[in-house]
VOPAGU-2260 file (C-alpha; in pm, 1 decimal, decimal comma):
REM VOPAGU-2260
SITE   aa  ch    i         X         Y         Z
SITE  MET   A    0   11532,6   11548,7    8683,0
SITE  HIS   A    1   11597,0   11199,7    8596,2
SITE  ILE   A    2   11307,3   10974,1    8758,1
SITE  THR   A    3   11295,4   10614,5    8785,8
SITE  VAL   A    4   10946,9   10440,4    8830,4
SITE  ILE   A    5   10948,7   10080,8    8950,1
SITE  GLY   A    6   10617,5    9922,9    8830,6
SITE  ALA   A    7   10434,9    9955,1    8507,7
SITE  GLY   A    8   10090,8    9913,5    8614,8
SITE  ALA   A    9    9826,9   10183,5    8598,6
SITE  TRP   A   10    9928,6   10414,0    8851,6
SITE  GLY   A   11   10300,2   10389,1    8774,1
SITE  THR   A   12   10227,1   10442,8    8418,5
SITE  ALA   A   13   10022,3   10745,9    8467,1
SITE  LEU   A   14   10277,7   10910,5    8712,3
SITE  ALA   A   15   10541,5   10837,0    8447,4
SITE  ILE   A   16   10325,6   11014,2    8187,7
SITE  ALA   A   17   10271,1   11316,0    8430,6
SITE  ALA   A   18   10641,9   11354,2    8496,7
SITE  ALA   A   19   10746,2   11315,6    8148,6
SITE  ALA   A   20   10606,0   11664,6    8072,7
SITE  GLY   A   21   10935,6   11812,4    8223,2
SITE  HIS   A   22   11162,9   11516,8    8309,6
SITE  ARG   A   23   11328,3   11225,2    8191,6
SITE  VAL   A   24   11163,7   10906,0    8291,4
SITE  ARG   A   25   11253,5   10553,2    8301,6
SITE  LEU   A   26   10949,3   10327,7    8358,3
SITE  TRP   A   27   11055,6    9963,1    8467,8
SITE  ALA   A   28   10854,2    9651,9    8449,4
SITE  ARG   A   29   10947,8    9341,2    8604,8
SITE  ASP   A   30   10821,5    9136,7    8308,7
SITE  ARG   A   31   11058,1    9191,3    8019,8
SITE  ALA   A   32   10795,4    9115,8    7760,6
SITE  HIS   A   33   10565,6    9378,3    7904,9
SITE  ALA   A   34   10853,1    9626,8    7891,4
SITE  GLU   A   35   10922,2    9554,9    7533,7
SITE  ARG   A   36   10546,3    9604,6    7440,2
SITE  LEU   A   37   10557,4    9943,4    7619,0
SITE  ARG   A   38   10874,1   10033,7    7421,8
SITE  THR   A   39   10743,5    9941,5    7089,9
SITE  GLU   A   40   10382,6   10013,7    7114,6
SITE  ARG   A   41   10403,4   10325,5    7342,5
SITE  VAL   A   42   10085,8   10233,1    7520,0
SITE  ASN   A   43   10008,3   10035,0    7834,0
SITE  ALA   A   44    9736,2    9829,3    7682,7
SITE  ARG   A   45    9699,6    9585,8    7978,5
SITE  TYR   A   46    9671,4    9856,4    8252,2
SITE  LEU   A   47    9614,8   10185,8    8117,6
SITE  PRO   A   48    9465,0   10155,1    7753,1
SITE  GLY   A   49    9441,6   10465,9    7538,0
SITE  ALA   A   50    9710,3   10673,0    7725,1
SITE  ARG   A   51   10009,7   10720,9    7505,1
SITE  LEU   A   52   10372,7   10713,9    7640,9
SITE  PRO   A   53   10568,4   11032,2    7566,1
SITE  PRO   A   54   10897,6   11013,5    7399,7
SITE  ALA   A   55   11057,0   11109,7    7723,0
SITE  ILE   A   56   10972,6   10790,5    7891,8
SITE  GLU   A   57   11248,5   10493,2    7854,7
SITE  CYS   A   58   11081,7   10168,4    7906,9
SITE  ASP   A   59   11302,9    9896,4    8080,0
SITE  GLY   A   60   11256,7    9568,3    8243,0
SITE  GLY   A   61   11375,2    9225,2    8348,1
SITE  ASP   A   62   11541,0    9062,7    8629,5
SITE  PRO   A   63   11525,1    9281,5    8952,7
SITE  ALA   A   64   11865,8    9142,1    9047,5
SITE  SER   A   65   12020,1    9365,0    8787,2
SITE  PHE   A   66   11835,3    9669,3    8866,3
SITE  GLY   A   67   12088,2    9843,1    9062,7
SITE  ALA   A   68   12299,3    9895,1    8763,2
SITE  ARG   A   69   12032,3   10110,4    8610,9
SITE  LEU   A   70   12010,8   10349,6    8888,6
SITE  SER   A   71   12316,6   10571,7    8793,0
SITE  GLY   A   72   12218,4   10930,8    8757,8
SITE  THR   A   73   11872,1   10885,5    8894,5
SITE  ASP   A   74   11741,6   11184,1    9090,4
SITE  LEU   A   75   11415,1   11026,1    9223,5
SITE  VAL   A   76   11301,4   10658,7    9268,1
SITE  VAL   A   77   10913,9   10592,8    9277,0
SITE  ILE   A   78   10801,2   10250,6    9385,3
SITE  ALA   A   79   10466,1   10179,5    9209,2
SITE  THR   A   80   10402,9    9840,5    9324,7
SITE  PRO   A   81   10127,5    9692,5    9530,2
SITE  MET   A   82   10192,3    9709,6    9909,0
SITE  ALA   A   83   10304,1    9351,9    9898,1
SITE  GLY   A   84   10605,9    9440,1    9694,6
SITE  LEU   A   85   10719,8    9746,2    9874,1
SITE  ARG   A   86   10941,7    9564,8   10137,4
SITE  GLU   A   87   11129,9    9383,3    9868,1
SITE  TRP   A   88   11202,4    9681,4    9673,8
SITE  LEU   A   89   11292,6    9890,1    9971,9
SITE  GLU   A   90   11553,6    9623,7   10075,9
SITE  ARG   A   91   11680,9    9605,4    9716,5
SITE  LEU   A   92   11727,4    9990,3    9674,4
SITE  SER   A   93   11894,9   10017,6   10023,2
SITE  ARG   A   94   12161,2    9778,5    9895,5
SITE  ALA   A   95   12167,6    9962,9    9550,5
SITE  LEU   A   96   12175,2   10333,1    9642,1
SITE  PRO   A   97   12483,7   10486,9    9817,4
SITE  ASP   A   98   12424,9   10468,5   10210,1
SITE  ALA   A   99   12554,6   10827,8   10238,3
SITE  GLY   A  100   12248,2   11033,2   10363,3
SITE  ALA   A  101   12191,3   11326,2   10131,0
SITE  ALA   A  102   12395,1   11176,2    9850,5
SITE  HIS   A  103   12170,9   10933,5    9733,5
SITE  ALA   A  104   11838,1   10985,6    9534,7
SITE  PRO   A  105   11522,6   10994,3    9751,9
SITE  VAL   A  106   11293,7   10685,6    9745,5
SITE  THR   A  107   10897,9   10725,6    9743,4
SITE  TRP   A  108   10625,6   10490,7    9701,6
SITE  LEU   A  109   10251,8   10528,3    9560,8
SITE  CYS   A  110   10103,3   10224,9    9722,4
SITE  LYS   A  111    9841,0   10260,5   10007,2
SITE  GLY   A  112    9769,0   10014,9   10270,6
SITE  PHE   A  113    9897,7    9810,8   10565,7
SITE  GLU   A  114   10156,0    9539,4   10481,0
SITE  ARG   A  115   10015,3    9181,5   10594,5
SITE  PRO   A  116   10181,1    9082,4   10913,9
SITE  ARG   A  117   10492,4    8879,6   10894,7
SITE  HIS   A  118   10370,6    8627,8   11154,9
SITE  ALA   A  119   10061,5    8569,1   11367,1
SITE  THR   A  120   10168,2    8798,7   11666,0
SITE  ALA   A  121   10295,7    9072,3   11458,0
SITE  ASP   A  122   10131,9    9402,6   11351,9
SITE  GLY   A  123   10069,5    9494,7   10982,0
SITE  LEU   A  124   10306,5    9797,0   10894,4
SITE  LEU   A  125   10245,9   10114,3   10691,1
SITE  GLY   A  126   10498,2   10188,9   10439,3
SITE  HIS   A  127   10719,1   10443,8   10640,9
SITE  GLU   A  128   10736,8   10170,2   10928,3
SITE  ILE   A  129   10871,3    9921,2   10675,5
SITE  ALA   A  130   11134,5   10161,3   10554,3
SITE  ALA   A  131   11239,6   10235,7   10923,7
SITE  ARG   A  132   11305,4    9866,1   10968,9
SITE  VAL   A  133   11455,9    9739,9   10644,3
SITE  ALA   A  134   11603,2   10049,4   10475,6
SITE  PRO   A  135   11691,1   10290,4   10757,4
SITE  GLY   A  136   11971,5   10454,2   10545,7
SITE  LEU   A  137   11716,2   10575,2   10283,4
SITE  ARG   A  138   11556,2   10917,5   10261,9
SITE  VAL   A  139   11190,2   10819,6   10197,4
SITE  GLY   A  140   10839,7   10951,7   10148,0
SITE  VAL   A  141   10500,3   10878,8    9988,6
SITE  LEU   A  142   10295,9   11025,3    9726,7
SITE  SER   A  143    9919,4   11020,0    9800,9
SITE  GLY   A  144    9579,7   11167,5    9774,8
SITE  PRO   A  145    9250,3   11154,6    9551,5
SITE  SER   A  146    9353,6   11031,1    9232,3
SITE  PHE   A  147    9263,6   10781,8    8963,1
SITE  ALA   A  148    9543,3   10671,3    8730,3
SITE  GLN   A  149    9334,8   10711,6    8420,2
SITE  GLU   A  150    9261,8   11071,2    8485,4
SITE  VAL   A  151    9609,0   11160,6    8563,2
SITE  ALA   A  152    9728,5   10998,4    8246,8
SITE  LEU   A  153    9460,3   11217,7    8029,3
SITE  GLY   A  154    9595,6   11533,4    8199,6
SITE  LEU   A  155    9273,0   11613,7    8405,0
SITE  PRO   A  156    9312,7   11833,5    8700,7
SITE  THR   A  157    9442,4   11636,5    9005,6
SITE  ALA   A  158    9575,9   11752,4    9351,5
SITE  LEU   A  159    9818,1   11509,0    9530,4
SITE  VAL   A  160   10006,4   11520,6    9872,2
SITE  ALA   A  161   10390,2   11470,8    9913,4
SITE  ALA   A  162   10466,2   11350,1   10253,9
SITE  SER   A  163   10790,3   11300,4   10427,7
SITE  VAL   A  164   10978,2   11399,7   10759,0
SITE  ASP   A  165   11266,0   11489,7   10513,9
SITE  ALA   A  166   11202,9   11846,9   10360,2
SITE  ARG   A  167   11440,5   11741,7   10078,5
SITE  VAL   A  168   11216,9   11455,6    9977,4
SITE  ARG   A  169   10910,2   11662,7    9973,8
SITE  GLU   A  170   11080,5   11926,4    9748,0
SITE  ALA   A  171   11203,5   11647,8    9517,1
SITE  LEU   A  172   10836,0   11531,3    9476,1
SITE  VAL   A  173   10704,4   11845,8    9409,1
SITE  ALA   A  174   10963,7   11933,9    9176,6
SITE  ALA   A  175   10904,6   11602,3    8991,9
SITE  PHE   A  176   10523,9   11614,8    8969,5
SITE  HIS   A  177   10389,9   11952,8    9015,9
SITE  GLY   A  178   10270,4   12106,6    8689,5
SITE  PRO   A  179    9974,1   12270,6    8486,4
SITE  THR   A  180    9734,1   11976,6    8560,5
SITE  LEU   A  181    9892,9   11814,4    8865,5
SITE  ARG   A  182    9918,6   12017,3    9193,0
SITE  VAL   A  183   10137,9   11867,9    9455,0
SITE  TYR   A  184   10111,7   11983,2    9832,2
SITE  ALA   A  185   10388,8   11911,2   10068,0
SITE  ASN   A  186   10304,6   11753,7   10429,8
SITE  ASP   A  187   10525,9   11643,8   10697,4
SITE  ASP   A  188   10286,1   11415,7   10856,8
SITE  ILE   A  189   10355,5   11089,3   10675,0
SITE  VAL   A  190   10187,2   10903,8   10938,1
SITE  GLY   A  191    9855,1   11068,1   10882,7
SITE  VAL   A  192    9885,0   11062,5   10504,6
SITE  GLU   A  193    9950,6   10682,6   10506,8
SITE  VAL   A  194    9682,1   10600,3   10735,9
SITE  GLY   A  195    9433,3   10809,8   10528,9
SITE  GLY   A  196    9552,7   10619,4   10220,7
SITE  ALA   A  197    9528,9   10271,6   10363,9
SITE  VAL   A  198    9188,8   10289,2   10553,1
SITE  LYS   A  199    8984,4   10473,6   10285,2
SITE  ASN   A  200    9003,8   10160,5   10059,5
SITE  VAL   A  201    8836,4    9967,9   10329,6
SITE  MET   A  202    8562,6   10257,1   10368,0
SITE  ALA   A  203    8523,9   10251,3    9992,4
SITE  ILE   A  204    8414,1    9867,9   10015,1
SITE  ALA   A  205    8161,4    9964,5   10266,4
SITE  THR   A  206    8012,4   10255,8   10066,0
SITE  GLY   A  207    7993,5   10048,9    9753,4
SITE  LEU   A  208    7808,4    9777,6    9950,3
SITE  CYS   A  209    7566,5   10056,2   10063,2
SITE  ASP   A  210    7508,8   10195,9    9715,1
SITE  GLY   A  211    7479,5    9849,8    9577,3
SITE  LEU   A  212    7209,4    9772,9    9815,2
SITE  ARG   A  213    7046,9   10093,5    9711,8
SITE  LEU   A  214    7023,3   10225,9   10070,9
SITE  GLY   A  215    7016,2   10595,0    9969,3
SITE  HIS   A  216    7234,0   10899,3    9989,8
SITE  ASN   A  217    7167,0   10955,5   10366,9
SITE  ALA   A  218    7300,2   10621,8   10441,0
SITE  ARG   A  219    7616,8   10690,6   10204,5
SITE  ALA   A  220    7664,4   11020,9   10363,2
SITE  ALA   A  221    7650,8   10859,1   10725,3
SITE  LEU   A  222    7891,5   10596,0   10631,9
SITE  ILE   A  223    8148,9   10822,3   10471,9
SITE  THR   A  224    8133,7   11063,6   10789,2
SITE  ARG   A  225    8165,0   10777,0   11027,7
SITE  GLY   A  226    8434,7   10610,5   10815,7
SITE  LEU   A  227    8639,0   10941,7   10848,7
SITE  ALA   A  228    8583,1   10933,1   11206,6
SITE  GLU   A  229    8750,7   10567,1   11218,6
SITE  ILE   A  230    9037,7   10686,2   11006,5
SITE  THR   A  231    9103,1   10985,0   11228,5
SITE  ARG   A  232    9086,4   10760,6   11546,5
SITE  LEU   A  233    9345,2   10529,2   11425,0
SITE  GLY   A  234    9561,7   10795,7   11282,3
SITE  LEU   A  235    9565,4   10974,6   11614,4
SITE  ALA   A  236    9647,9   10659,0   11796,0
SITE  LEU   A  237    9944,5   10611,7   11561,2
SITE  GLY   A  238   10074,4   10961,7   11603,3
SITE  ALA   A  239    9923,3   11156,2   11340,5
SITE  ARG   A  240    9784,0   11509,0   11339,3
SITE  ALA   A  241    9401,6   11555,1   11332,5
SITE  GLU   A  242    9415,7   11825,3   11061,9
SITE  THR   A  243    9596,2   11571,9   10798,2
SITE  PHE   A  244    9255,0   11394,6   10785,1
SITE  MET   A  245    9072,1   11710,8   10663,4
SITE  GLY   A  246    9315,2   11725,8   10367,8
SITE  LEU   A  247    9377,6   11551,0   10040,4
SITE  SER   A  248    9486,1   11217,0   10195,9
SITE  GLY   A  249    9204,6   11202,6   10433,7
SITE  LEU   A  250    8866,4   11344,8   10329,9
SITE  GLY   A  251    8970,4   11404,5    9970,6
SITE  ASP   A  252    9095,2   11049,1    9899,3
SITE  LEU   A  253    8801,7   10901,0   10099,8
SITE  VAL   A  254    8542,9   11091,7    9913,0
SITE  LEU   A  255    8691,8   10993,0    9580,6
SITE  THR   A  256    8749,2   10628,5    9659,4
SITE  ALA   A  257    8391,3   10590,6    9820,7
SITE  THR   A  258    8185,9   10735,1    9542,2
SITE  GLY   A  259    8411,3   10727,6    9224,1
SITE  ASP   A  260    8306,1   10425,9    8988,0
SITE  LEU   A  261    8676,8   10408,9    8879,9
SITE  SER   A  262    8744,4   10288,6    9240,6
SITE  ARG   A  263    8816,6    9915,8    9244,9
SITE  ASN   A  264    8741,5    9905,9    9621,6
SITE  ARG   A  265    8413,5   10058,4    9560,4
SITE  GLN   A  266    8331,9    9809,6    9298,9
SITE  VAL   A  267    8403,9    9526,8    9527,2
SITE  GLY   A  268    8134,6    9650,1    9755,1
SITE  LEU   A  269    7895,7    9682,7    9462,2
SITE  LEU   A  270    7974,0    9350,6    9319,0
SITE  LEU   A  271    7920,6    9187,7    9684,6
SITE  ALA   A  272    7579,0    9368,3    9701,3
SITE  GLN   A  273    7486,8    9183,3    9378,0
SITE  GLY   A  274    7536,0    8855,2    9517,6
SITE  MET   A  275    7887,5    8766,5    9373,6
SITE  THR   A  276    8130,9    8596,1    9603,5
SITE  LEU   A  277    8452,8    8770,8    9706,0
SITE  ALA   A  278    8664,8    8545,4    9474,6
SITE  GLN   A  279    8417,4    8628,2    9194,0
SITE  ALA   A  280    8439,7    9019,2    9256,2
SITE  VAL   A  281    8813,6    9031,0    9277,9
SITE  ASP   A  282    8860,6    8808,2    8968,8
SITE  SER   A  283    8626,3    9032,1    8767,9
SITE  LEU   A  284    8836,6    9335,0    8822,5
SITE  GLY   A  285    9168,9    9234,7    8688,6
SITE  HIS   A  286    9352,7    9468,7    8918,8
SITE  VAL   A  287    9438,7    9474,9    9283,7
SITE  ALA   A  288    9184,5    9610,1    9531,0
SITE  GLU   A  289    9402,2    9686,3    9811,2
SITE  GLY   A  290    9107,9    9713,1   10071,3
SITE  VAL   A  291    9029,7    9350,8   10021,0
SITE  TYR   A  292    9384,1    9259,4   10140,6
SITE  SER   A  293    9448,5    9528,0   10395,2
SITE  ALA   A  294    9111,5    9527,1   10573,6
SITE  ARG   A  295    9199,4    9256,1   10841,2
SITE  THR   A  296    9528,8    9420,2   10899,0
SITE  VAL   A  297    9346,5    9732,4   10969,0
SITE  ALA   A  298    9120,0    9592,9   11210,0
SITE  GLN   A  299    9399,6    9400,8   11360,9
SITE  ARG   A  300    9610,5    9720,9   11427,2
SITE  ALA   A  301    9321,1    9899,9   11554,0
SITE  ARG   A  302    9250,2    9613,3   11824,4
SITE  SER   A  303    9616,0    9637,5   11934,9
SITE  LEU   A  304    9580,2   10005,7   11989,2
SITE  GLY   A  305    9249,1    9978,2   12149,7
SITE  VAL   A  306    9089,2   10176,9   11877,2
SITE  ARG   A  307    8709,9   10118,4   11793,3
SITE  MET   A  308    8648,4   10073,6   11413,7
SITE  PRO   A  309    8278,7    9920,4   11376,5
SITE  VAL   A  310    8274,6    9990,5   10997,7
SITE  THR   A  311    8594,7    9827,0   10945,4
SITE  ASP   A  312    8499,5    9529,5   11166,7
SITE  ALA   A  313    8185,0    9484,0   10950,9
SITE  VAL   A  314    8373,5    9491,1   10634,5
SITE  VAL   A  315    8608,1    9222,6   10770,0
SITE  ALA   A  316    8310,3    9002,9   10861,1
SITE  LEU   A  317    8171,3    9055,2   10516,3
SITE  LEU   A  318    8499,3    8972,1   10344,2
SITE  ASP   A  319    8537,2    8659,3   10559,4
SITE  GLY   A  320    8201,6    8529,6   10484,3
SITE  ALA   A  321    8076,6    8564,6   10833,4
SITE  LEU   A  322    7797,3    8821,4   10743,4
SITE  GLN   A  323    7594,3    8859,9   10423,0
SITE  PRO   A  324    7567,9    9213,7   10283,8
SITE  ARG   A  325    7238,3    9309,6   10457,3
SITE  GLU   A  326    7341,0    9145,8   10776,3
SITE  ALA   A  327    7658,9    9390,3   10772,6
SITE  VAL   A  328    7443,5    9690,1   10754,0
SITE  ALA   A  329    7203,1    9566,2   11000,3
SITE  ARG   A  330    7487,0    9504,2   11263,6
SITE  LEU   A  331    7589,2    9865,4   11209,5
SITE  MET   A  332    7256,2   10006,3   11261,3
SITE  ALA   A  333    7182,8    9778,1   11559,4
SITE  ARG   A  334    7489,2    9943,3   11755,6
SITE  ASP   A  335    7405,4   10103,9   12067,9
SITE  PRO   A  336    7386,4   10497,5   12084,0
SITE  VAL   A  337    7712,6   10688,8   12119,9
SITE  THR   A  338    7803,1   11062,5   12106,6
SITE  GLU   A  339    7968,6   11193,4   11806,2
């Protein structure tokens, strides 16, 4: 296969390295200077230091307006930008790829989260909802699951889920990335996979806060479990299947992101517990922590659906400065008893 990966951050680079074991890969960076460094140095020193780029990866970059001309012969396009960039790229690809159903290359994305609402009365959208609005002619899917870019780039064992309503997209993703160290499972519940990937970032902030305050393993277990309940409630309200949340993109991704120290969202919670402001915590990371930007949108979407999400609401209050770390925990513990 010939695979084009748009976005030369940590995750895009890691997936390009994984795919290059058996395929031709073009790794595209918006910054031409960054692309040139990747091409000559064969390492992404800024986002993924220590991981060498195999010879099968071609590095490219520059003005996105000229990107369409580079798609000739591409069998799969992977968007590896933050959620804020997904709409722009889907719109661009819908113009650049042939609008002929099965004839064009499938398009998938790696970002996890809800897009910020376009205006005050709008809901924040998941990736597949954005695609349905701006690129209905594309065959699309998402690659998600419990994974840190650094470990994938190093070839450590990892399992992911390829989700799409189109079986051909799922098959293309499995063919592109399934290998000796990267196992890819197919799933047609794209709603559930995207909800799990989006909301676990918010729960990771809460768990990082819990651990930073040294509240103990009991509290961590309770928080992760109740977080999974919130993820499932929201997913079901959006049309997902309950069993999806017991899989890689639900429980698996939640456990990894909430407990793994490579998790940027978990790090935000830990830093807030140490007394940093939100701005200081985000600046210290040097990378995007999607949970910071999607927490409010998750809470808003839940409210519009009448779904209770008290952990999410507490995280939003914390990020907004309405609650201090220990006050956020106290609010959760002071809630009235409910049935599980």
